[in-house]
C-alpha positions as CSV (number, residue, x, y, z in Angstrom):
1,M,26.4,26.2,-10.3
2,S,25.1,23.5,-7.9
3,E,21.8,23.7,-6.1
4,A,23.8,23.2,-3.1
5,L,26.4,26.3,-3.8
6,L,23.7,28.2,-4.5
7,L,21.9,27.6,-1.5
8,D,25.8,28.8,0.4
9,F,25.2,32.1,-1.7
10,V,22.1,32.5,-0.3
11,A,23.2,32.4,2.9
12,I,25.7,34.5,3.1
13,A,24.0,37.1,0.8
14,K,21.2,37.0,3.8
15,M,23.8,37.5,6.5
16,S,25.7,40.0,4.6
17,P,24.7,43.8,5.4
18,G,23.1,45.5,1.8
19,T,20.9,44.9,-0.4
20,F,20.2,41.0,-0.9
21,A,20.0,41.4,-5.0
22,I,23.8,43.1,-4.7
23,N,24.7,41.0,-2.8
24,I,24.1,37.8,-4.4
25,A,25.0,39.4,-7.4
26,T,28.6,39.6,-6.6
27,F,29.0,35.7,-4.9
28,I,27.5,34.6,-7.9
29,G,29.6,37.2,-10.7
30,Y,32.4,35.9,-8.4
31,Q,32.0,32.8,-8.6
32,Q,31.3,32.8,-12.4
33,H,34.1,35.0,-13.6
34,L,35.8,36.3,-10.7
35,V,35.9,40.3,-10.1
36,L,35.3,41.3,-13.4
37,G,31.9,39.1,-12.9
38,S,31.3,40.5,-10.1
39,I,31.2,44.2,-11.1
40,F,29.1,43.1,-14.4
41,A,26.7,41.5,-12.5
42,V,26.0,44.1,-9.6
43,V,26.1,47.0,-12.4
44,G,23.7,44.4,-14.1
45,V,21.5,44.1,-11.3
46,M,21.7,48.1,-10.4
47,L,21.6,49.2,-13.7
48,P,17.5,49.1,-14.0
49,S,16.6,51.0,-10.8
50,I,19.2,53.6,-11.5
51,I,17.7,54.3,-14.7
52,I,13.7,53.7,-13.5
53,I,14.7,56.5,-10.5
54,I,16.5,59.1,-12.7
55,T,13.2,58.8,-15.8
56,I,11.3,59.2,-12.9
57,A,12.9,62.3,-11.2
58,K,13.6,63.9,-14.4
59,V,9.7,63.6,-15.0
60,F,8.4,63.9,-11.6
61,H,8.0,67.8,-11.6
62,H,5.2,67.7,-14.4
63,F,2.8,65.5,-12.3
64,A,3.7,67.0,-8.7
65,D,0.5,69.3,-8.4
66,N,-2.1,66.4,-10.4
67,K,-4.4,66.0,-6.9
68,Y,-4.6,62.2,-7.9
69,V,0.0,62.0,-7.9
70,I,-1.2,64.2,-4.2
71,G,-3.8,61.4,-3.3
72,F,-1.5,58.6,-3.7
73,L,1.0,60.2,-2.1
74,S,-1.1,60.8,0.7
75,G,-1.9,57.3,1.3
76,A,1.0,55.8,0.4
77,K,2.3,57.7,3.3
78,P,0.2,56.1,6.5
79,V,0.9,52.0,4.3
80,I,4.9,53.2,4.0
81,V,4.9,54.1,8.3
82,G,3.0,50.8,8.5
83,V,5.1,48.4,6.9
84,I,8.1,50.0,8.8
85,L,6.3,48.7,11.7
86,S,5.7,45.6,10.9
87,V,9.4,45.0,10.1
88,G,10.7,46.7,13.4
89,I,8.3,44.7,15.3
90,G,9.0,41.0,13.7
91,F,12.4,42.0,14.6
92,A,12.0,42.4,17.9
93,L,10.4,39.4,17.4
94,T,12.6,37.9,16.2
95,S,15.7,38.9,18.3
96,V,14.5,39.9,21.4
97,F,12.3,37.6,22.2
98,N,13.5,34.3,20.0
99,M,10.3,34.4,18.4
100,S,9.5,33.5,14.5
101,G,6.1,35.1,15.2
102,I,3.5,36.9,16.9
103,R,1.6,33.6,17.4
104,D,5.2,31.8,18.2
105,F,5.4,31.1,22.0
106,D,6.9,27.7,22.2
107,N,10.1,29.3,21.6
108,F,9.6,32.5,23.7
109,N,13.5,32.8,25.2
110,F,13.4,37.2,25.8
111,D,17.2,38.2,25.5
112,W,18.2,40.8,27.7
113,R,21.9,41.4,26.3
114,T,19.4,42.5,22.3
115,L,16.7,44.3,24.5
116,S,19.4,46.6,26.3
117,I,20.7,47.2,22.5
118,L,17.8,47.9,21.3
119,V,16.6,50.7,24.5
120,V,20.0,52.6,24.3
121,V,19.9,53.0,20.4
122,F,16.5,54.5,21.0
123,V,17.4,56.2,23.9
124,I,20.5,57.7,21.7
125,N,18.0,59.0,18.8
126,K,15.6,60.9,21.7
127,I,18.2,62.5,23.1
128,K,20.6,63.3,19.5
129,P,18.0,62.6,16.9
130,K,20.5,64.3,14.8
131,M,23.5,62.1,15.6
132,H,24.8,60.4,13.0
133,P,24.1,56.4,12.2
134,A,27.4,55.2,11.6
135,V,27.6,56.8,15.1
136,I,24.8,54.7,16.1
137,I,26.2,51.9,14.4
138,L,29.6,51.6,16.0
139,I,27.8,51.5,19.6
140,S,25.8,48.9,18.8
141,A,28.9,47.5,17.2
142,A,30.3,47.5,20.7
143,M,27.6,46.5,22.8
144,S,27.5,43.3,20.8
145,Y,31.0,42.8,21.4
146,V,31.0,43.0,25.1
147,F,27.8,41.4,24.8
148,F,28.0,38.6,22.7
149,G,32.0,38.5,22.9
150,I,31.7,38.6,19.2
151,L,33.2,40.5,16.5
């Protein structure tokens, strides 16, 4: 496989919805051995994670009351919130303000359309917090189509 083709696959995998590793495995597997290659590549990428998660799930109940495990999980919660918040702020800077980072004021370009979609989704989530995510995605897609005119 050429370097240019691999870079094309990486670009397509990043733009495609879903996990990057699964997307790239699908594209490379298909390029190498068509549908069967895609299937084996995806299974090869997923199987180690599945085995590890199942193993942890099977043995976790033995350690759930351990004070070190409880302490670790208590400490991990704020870290997870911080990481999610950091990603959210990064998405907002990139999408709404067209900035690549917190100090990138040279490329500052406010996008009211993206901000309005963000606000509508936020308001929907506050008014009906139990709404199915697929409905919110469909509403966002409809707004995107109206604002940006793309499918």
